[in-house]
Every structure is written in C-alpha cells, then in structure tokens.
N, C-alpha and C positions, 0 to 999 in steps of 0.2 A: 566417798563422794556419791551422793544420791541425787538423781535427777527425775523429776516427775512433771508430766505434761500431756496434753492432748496429742500434740505432734512434736517430734524431736527431729530437727533438720541440721545437718552439717554439710557445708559446701566449702571446700578448700580450707578446712579448719581442723584444729587438733584439740583433744582433751587428754591430759596426762595426770595420773594419780601422783600425790606428793609422798615421797618416801620418809620413813622414820628409822633411825638407827639406834640399835640396842645391843650392847655387848658385842661389838664388831660384827653384828648381823644386821643387814639392811632389809627391811620389810616394806613393801609398798602397800598402799591402801587399795581398797576395791572401788570399782566404778559400777553403779547400779543405775539403769535407765528403765523407768516405767512410763510407757506412752502408748497411745492407741496406734500411732504410725511413727516409724523411725526411717528416715531417709539420709544415707550417707553418700557423698558423691565428690568427684573432682579432688582426688588425692587427700581425702580426709583420713585422720587417724585417731583411734581410741587406744590409749596406751597405758599399761600399768607395769611396764618393765622397770626393773630395779637398776639404779645406778650404783656407784661405789667403785673402790679401787682394789688393789692387790690385798690379799688376806681378809677379804669381806665376803661372807656368805650372803648371797642375795636371793631373797624369796620374793616372788611376784604376787601382786594382788589379783583378784578375780574380776572378770568382766561379765555382767549379767544384763541381758536385755529382756524385759517383760513386755510383750507387745501383741497386738493383733496382726499387724503387717510390718515386715522388715525388708528393706531394700538397700543394698550397698553396691556401688559402682565405682570402680577405680579408687578403692579405699583399702585401709589396713586396720585390722583389729588384732592388738598385739599384747600378749602377756607372757613373753619368754623369761626363762630364768638363766642366770649365769653364775656358776660356782667358781670362785677363784681363791678359795682358802684351803690350806692343807689341814690334814687331820680329819676327825670324825664329823658327821653332820651331813645334811643333804640340802642342796639349793633346790627349791621347789618352784616350778613354774606355776603360773596362775591357771585358772580354769576359764573357758569362754563358754557361755550358755546363752542360747537364744531360744525363748519358750513363750508360753502364753501369758496373757495379761495378768492372770491370777497366780502366776509364779509357778513353783515347783510342781511337776506332774501335769501341767496344762500345756496346750498346744497353741501356737500362733496359727492365724488362718493361712498365711503364706510367708515364705522366706525366699528371697532371691538374692544371690550373690553373683556379681558380673565383674570380672577382672579384679577380683578382690582376694586379699590374703588374710587368713586367720592363723596366727602364729602362737602356739603354746610350747614351742620347742625349748630344749635346755642345752646350753653349751658351757664350756669353761674347762677347769682343771680338776676341781673336786667332783664328788658324786652329785649328780643332778637329774631329778625326775621331770620329765615333760608333763604338762598339764592336760586334762581331758578337754575335749570339745564335744558339746552336746547341742544338736539342733533338733527341736521338736515342733512340728508344724503340719497343717493339713496338706500343703504341697510345698516341696523344696526344689528349687531350681538353682543349679550351679553352672556358670559358664566361664571358661578361662579363669578358674579359681583355684587357689591352693589352700588346702587345710593341712597345716604343718604341726604335728605333735612328735617330732623326732627327738630321741635321746641322743644328744651329741656331746655330752660331758666326757672328758677324757678318762676319768676313773670309774665310769659306769653310771647307770641310771636307767629307769624303765621309760619306754615310750608311753605317750599318753593315749588313753582310750578315746576313740572317735566314734560317736553314735549319732546317726541320722534316722530319726524316727517320724514317719509320716502316716497319717490316716488315709492319704490319697496317693500321690505320686512322688517319686524322686527322679529328677532328670539331671544329668551331668554331661556336659560337653567340654572336651579339651581341658579337663580338670585333673588335679592331682590331690590325692588323699593319702597322707603318709604318716605312719607311726614307726619309723625305722629306728633300730638301735645302731648308732654309728660310733659308739665309744670304743675305747681300746681296753677298758678294764670292767670288772664287775661281772655278774652273771644274770642281770635283770633282763627281761624280755622286751621285745618290741610290743607295743600296746595292742590290744584287740580292736579290730575295726568292724563296726556293725551297721548295716543298712536294713531297715525294715519299713515296708510300705504296704498300705492296705489295698492299693489298686495295682501299681506297676513300678518297676525299676527300669529306667533306660539310661545305659552308659554308652556314650560315643567318644572314641578317642580319649578315654579316661584311664588313668592309672591309680590303682589302689595297692599300696605297699605296706607290708608288715614284715618284710624280710630283714636279715641281718648278715653282716660279714663275720660276726663272731657271736658266741653265746646262744641265746634262745630266740628264734623268730616268733611272731605272734599268730593270731588267728584273724581270718576275714569270714564274715558271715553275711550273706544276703538273703532276705526272706521277703517274698511278695507273691501274689497270685500269678502275675505275669512278669517275666524278666527278659530283658534284651540287652546283650553286650555286643557292641560293634567296634572293631578296632581297638579293643581295650585290653589292659593287662591287670591281672590280680596275681601278686607275687608274695610268697612266704618262704622263699628259698634261703639257703644258708651256705656259707663256704667255711664251715668249722666243724669240729667233732661233736656236734650236737645234732639231734634229729631236725629235719625241716619242720615247718609249721603246718597248719591245716587250713583248708578252704571248704566252706560249706554253702551250697546254693540250694535253696528250697522254694519250690513253687507248687500251686495246686493246678494251674492251668497250662503254663508253658515256659520253658527257658530256651532262649536262642543265643547261640554264639556265632558270630559272622565276621568277615573282613579281617582275618588274622588275629582274632582274640586269642590271648594266651593265658592259661591257668598254670602257674609255675610254683611247684612245691619241691623243687629239686634240691639235692645236696651235692655241693661241689668238693667235698672233702671226704673224710673217712667214716662218717656215720650214715644214718638211714635217710631215704626220701621221706617226704611228709605224706599227708593224707588229703585226698580231695573227694568230697562226697557230693553228688549232684542228684537231687530228687526233683525231676521235672513235672511231676504230677501227670497230666494228660499227655504231655508232649515234650520231648527234648530234641532239639536240632542243633547240629554243629556243622558249619560250612567254612572250610578253609581256616581252621582253628587248631590250637594245640592244648592238650591236657597232659601235664607232665608231673610225675613224681619220682624221677629217676635219681640215681646216685652215681657219682664218679668213682668212688673207692669203697663205699659201703653197700648196704642192701637197698634195693628198690623199695619204694613206698607202697601206698594203697590208694587205688582209685576205684570208686563205686558210682555207678550210673544207673538210675532207675527211673522209669516212666512207662506209661502204658504204650507209647509209641516213641522209639528211638530211631533218628534218622541222622546219619553222619556222612558227610561229603567232604572229600579232600581234608580229612581230619586225621591227626596223629594222637593216639592215646598210649602213653608209654610210662612204664615203671622199670626200665631197663637198668642194668648195672655194668659198668666197665671195670669193676674191681678185680681183686685176685681170686684164687681158687676157693676161698672160704665164703665169698659173697653170694647172694641169692637175689635174683630178679624179684620184683615185688608181686603184688596181687592186684588183679583187675577183675572186677565183677560187673557185668551188665545184665539187668533184669528188665524185660519188657514183654508185652503181649506180642508186639511186632517190631522187629529191628531190621534196619537197612544200612548196609555199609557200601559206600560208593567211592572207589578210589581212595580208601582210607586204610590206616595201619593201627592195629591193636597189638602192642609189643611189650613183652615182659622178658626180654632177652638178657643174656649174660656173655661176657667176653671169655673170661677164665673161670668163672664161678658157675653156679647152677641156674638154669632157667627158672623163671617164676611160674605163677599160677594164673591162668586166665579161665574164667568161668562165665559162660553166656547162657542165659535162659530166655528163650523166646518161643512163643507158640509158632510164629513164622519168622524165619531168618532169611534175608535175601542179601547175598555178598556179591558185589560187582567190582571186579578188578582191585580187590582189597587183600590185605595180609593180616593173618592172625598168627602170631608167632611167639612162642615161649622157649625157643631153643637156646643152646649155648654153643659158642664157637669151639671151645676146647674142654668144657666141663660136661656136667650132666644136664640133659635137656629137661625142661620143665614140663607142665601139664596144661593141656588145653582141653576143656570140657564143655561141650555144647549140648544143651537140653532143649530140644525143639525140632522143628521141621525145616531143613534147609531147602530154599527154593532156588531154582536156577535163575 
C-alpha cells in the first residue's frame, strides 16, 4: 500500500495492510507513506501485523514514512510478528522507519511521538525475529512513548535493532525503549540500541533495555556532544551463563547522570559482568547514581570512565563478585585531569574469590567521605593503583 500527498492526517482512524497466504505462510503487505507532513492522533493505528491460525508462520510487512515533519499522539504504529508453526523457518516482524522526504539516508526535520507505541516485537511458539525501528530526523522528541522491538517468541529469535539518529537533539521523557530477548529457546541476542545526536541527548525517567533473562544481551550506545540522564535506566544485564552486555556513552563536552540514574551490566548467574565505557569529553558528573557491572557467581565486569574532569557525588561504581573462590572482582579504570569523589564508592570487591583491579589516574584527586576498595572477605585482596596527587 503506497500513500502520497502533501499532508497525511489520521484522527481516530486505522490503516491495515492486506495479508497474502502462500504455502502455509502468511505475509502481510507494506505500508509506505510519503508526505510533507504526517499527523496521527486520537487512537489512530497503522498496522501491518499478520493474521492467521495455528501452524501458520506469519511474517509482517514494513511501515515506512518519508516526511518532513511527523507527529503522533495517542496512536499506535504496529508491525509485530507471530510465529505459531512447528519446524524450521522464522516468523519475521516488519520494520518501522521514519525518515526524510527523499527516502533512505535522509532525515525528517522533526519527529514527535507523544503517548504513542511503535511495536515491532515478535511472539508465538516458533522462532521469531523482532523487526528494526529507525527514526532519522533533525530533532526527535519522545514523551510517554514505547519503542518495542522485543523478541518474545518461545523458541528463540533476536531482538530488533533500534536506532534514533538526529542531527540536532534527542529528548525522551517517561519513555521506554526496549529490545529485550524474552524467549525460552535459541541463542539469539537482544538487539542493539543506538542513539546518536549532533547537539544533545536528554533522557528523563526513561528506560533503555537490551537485557535478557537467558542467552545473550545486547548493546546500548549513546553518542552526542552533551548528554544528560536523569532518573533513567540503561540495562544490559543477564541472569544466565552468558556474559552481560555492554553500555557505551560518548560525548565531547559533558555527560551527566542524576536523580538515581542506573547503568546496569550485571550478571545474576555464573558468568561475567558486562562492560560499561563512559567518555565524558570535557566533563563527567554523576550525582546519586549507580554504575554497575558486577556478578553474583562469576567474575566482575569492566567499567571505564574518562573525562578531563570527573565529579562523582553519592555514586556507586562497582564490579564486585559474590561468587566462589575461583571468581575475581572486575576492573575499574578512571582517567581524568581532575577527579572528585564525594560520599561515593568505587568497589571491585569479592566475597570468597579474589578482589579486582582499580586504577585511578588523575593529576588532582579529591576524595571526601568516599571508599575505594578492591578487597576480598576471605580470598586474596585485589589491587588499587592511584597515579596522581591526592588532595585533602
């Protein structure tokens, strides 16, 4: 289905692609909208989800918007897949793309999603891959919105990739962005989640999830000159015998974590914690926040923090392990010209195993009521190395 026009408006209305059935497989058509302005409101839906019954593999069509400006309020954009047939084969969810008027590789001027769901998840009994979500625009605003690319099929499937690419800003408030693997079978990963902005990324009370309870978690990557995370969570943890995932934050000017923000690359089972890399550029600040790549039964993970100025207040940075005698606390490195720790904890401790490694390089280091600890309760203590001048 192809729709073209200067303005495309939906108010309390729906569009659904028509399915076609071939050899017990059901494949829905695509929906392509090309318009200078797209406005969705009042419980409108754009849907390419596939129907069908038992023993039918259902693959979903793609949804593409080529626009200058895009606005959706109280609406749903849906291309989920549902695999319900035994045997080989994959039920593929569709892709949702919002991009510039000239199509692939171009950017819309602005995209605004308010109380809106974009769903490319996959569920059912056979193997099912979630579809990708791509939004490319000058400015992207998400408010009380869900971007859902979860892999929920019972026998496995990978989470869909979620990419928000902006030449200006990305702002998200009370929003969930998820590419979690929730299936019980297969070894496919949660999908990668990527946010890139030319000016700034602001996340408030927002969750970004690429974790998994089994198999392989994904990666979360945020890149922008200025980055602010307030009351938000980024999670790539795992509760199985696979390593946790990775979180990468990169800025040139500043990264700020506040109001209980959590970066979580923990492992709740027998393998290793994940990796968290933070490059704050000129400045990294963390206030009442947690950065964690610890492990319950395996080795701790790796946390790297670098910036010209690092300032942590009431913050915990940990790669601890509570596993047995063979486990090792992880590695924490902090590299700055000037570092200040105020009522904070930097921990790579162990319960029965070996303490980890903490390395801090700073021309000036000021520690106020803070703890830097790589010890073990009953095993071998780890190593703490500080290169620089410690100021009272």
